[in-house]
C-alpha positions in Angstrom: -22.1 45.3 -52.0 -24.4 45.0 -55.0 -23.7 46.5 -58.4 -26.0 49.3 -59.6 -29.3 47.9 -60.8 -29.1 44.8 -58.7 -31.6 44.7 -55.8 -30.1 44.4 -52.4 -29.9 40.7 -51.3 -30.1 39.4 -54.9 -27.3 36.8 -55.4 -25.8 35.7 -58.6 -26.7 32.0 -58.2 -29.4 32.2 -60.9 -26.9 33.6 -63.3 -24.4 30.8 -62.4 -27.0 28.1 -63.0 -28.0 29.5 -66.4 -24.4 29.8 -67.7 -23.1 27.0 -69.9 -21.0 24.2 -68.4 -17.9 25.1 -70.4 -17.5 28.5 -68.7 -14.8 30.7 -70.1 -13.8 34.3 -70.2 -16.7 35.4 -72.4 -19.3 34.3 -69.9 -17.7 36.1 -66.9 -19.7 38.9 -65.4 -18.2 42.4 -65.3 -17.0 42.0 -61.7 -16.7 38.7 -59.9 -14.2 37.0 -57.7 -12.7 33.8 -59.0 -10.7 31.3 -57.0 -8.2 29.0 -58.7 -6.6 25.8 -57.5 -3.4 24.0 -58.3 -4.3 20.5 -57.2 -1.7 18.2 -55.8 -1.8 15.1 -53.6 0.0 16.8 -50.7 -0.8 20.5 -51.2 -3.3 22.6 -53.1 -2.3 26.0 -54.1 -5.0 28.7 -54.2 -5.1 32.0 -56.0 -7.8 34.6 -56.3 -8.6 37.3 -58.9 -11.3 39.6 -60.1 -12.8 39.5 -63.5 -13.0 43.2 -63.8 -9.3 43.7 -63.4 -8.3 40.3 -64.7 -5.4 40.0 -62.4 -4.6 37.0 -60.3 -2.7 36.9 -57.1 -1.5 34.0 -54.9 -3.6 33.5 -51.9 -2.6 30.4 -49.8 -1.6 26.8 -49.9 -3.8 24.1 -48.3 -1.3 21.7 -46.8 -3.5 18.8 -45.9 -3.7 15.3 -47.4 -7.1 14.3 -45.8 -10.1 15.2 -47.9 -12.1 16.4 -44.9 -9.4 18.9 -44.0 -8.9 20.0 -47.6 -12.6 20.7 -48.2 -13.0 22.4 -44.9 -10.2 24.8 -45.9 -11.8 25.3 -49.4 -15.2 25.9 -47.7 -13.6 28.6 -45.5 -12.1 30.3 -48.5 -15.3 30.2 -50.5 -17.1 31.6 -47.4 -14.6 34.4 -47.1 -14.2 35.4 -50.8 -17.7 34.5 -52.2 -16.4 33.6 -55.6 -18.8 33.3 -58.6 -16.5 30.7 -60.3 -13.7 28.3 -59.5 -10.9 27.3 -61.8 -8.9 24.1 -61.4 -5.7 23.4 -63.2 -5.7 20.4 -65.4 -2.4 18.6 -65.3 -1.2 16.9 -68.4 2.2 15.9 -69.8 4.0 18.4 -72.0 2.5 16.8 -75.1 -1.0 17.1 -73.7 -1.4 13.5 -72.8 -3.3 12.8 -69.6 -1.6 11.0 -66.7 -2.7 9.7 -63.2 -3.0 13.2 -61.6 -5.2 14.4 -64.5 -8.0 12.1 -63.3 -7.5 13.1 -59.7 -7.6 16.8 -60.5 -10.8 16.2 -62.6 -12.4 14.4 -59.6 -11.4 17.3 -57.3 -13.1 19.7 -59.8 -16.3 17.6 -59.9 -16.3 17.4 -56.1 -16.0 21.2 -55.9 -19.0 21.6 -58.2 -21.1 19.1 -56.2 -20.2 20.4 -52.7 -20.4 24.1 -53.4 -22.8 24.5 -56.3 -20.3 26.6 -58.2 -19.2 26.2 -61.8 -15.7 25.0 -62.1 -13.7 25.8 -65.2 -10.6 23.7 -66.1 -7.4 25.3 -67.3 -4.2 23.9 -68.7 -1.6 23.9 -66.0 1.4 22.7 -68.0 4.7 24.2 -66.7 3.0 26.3 -64.0 5.0 24.7 -61.2 8.2 25.2 -63.1 7.2 28.8 -63.9 6.3 29.4 -60.3 9.7 28.1 -59.1 11.5 30.2 -61.7 9.5 33.4 -60.7 10.2 32.9 -57.0 13.9 32.2 -57.6 14.2 35.3 -59.8 12.5 37.3 -57.0 15.3 36.2 -54.7 13.1 33.9 -52.6 15.2 31.3 -50.7 14.8 27.6 -51.5 12.8 26.7 -48.4 10.4 29.6 -48.8 10.0 28.8 -52.5 8.8 25.3 -51.7 6.2 26.8 -49.4 4.9 29.4 -51.9 5.3 27.4 -55.2 1.8 25.9 -55.2 -0.1 29.2 -54.6 2.1 30.9 -57.2 1.3 28.1 -59.6 -2.4 28.6 -58.9 -1.8 32.3 -59.7 -0.3 31.4 -63.1 -3.2 29.1 -63.8 -5.7 31.8 -63.1 -3.8 34.5 -64.9 -3.6 32.3 -68.0 -7.4 31.7 -67.7 -8.0 35.5 -67.5 -5.7 36.1 -70.4 -7.5 33.8 -72.8 -8.4 35.7 -75.9 -12.2 35.5 -76.5 -13.6 36.9 -79.8 -17.1 37.4 -78.5 -16.1 39.1 -75.3 -17.5 42.7 -75.5 -14.4 43.9 -73.6 -12.2 42.6 -76.4 -9.3 40.2 -76.2 -7.4 40.1 -73.0 
């Protein structure tokens, strides 16, 4: 469905290409779907949200280690949800220092950009796995089920934090 004033069939790819590389909350369109990823070597948590409501929700966990299977799953999600933007969590130590997984997550983000032609924002993901575990435990989710849901809830926390970034020049005001 096209927003008012947009001709039928017109996509937003021209807007995507014109937006700056350091995409942030201020450059979001009024209504767009965003997918977020909590990258891991064994699993990738996925969350989705809408820039109009600015609410993230857990979507799924990609439990594949082979790149071909991972990117096939990502392609299916992109085909289904038609996001305008992707967000990848950037893992760093508590003090902000990069580690081995930082480079792998950055590579994953660049691969997403190259394969799907979408802009990929990076977001700090410090403590999101711990926060996800705590939230699931507080909700009474059993340990086995927590492990299965932790990565997608971590992706939800990454995306929600990205939505909540205060941006001074956003006409909708700070989140």
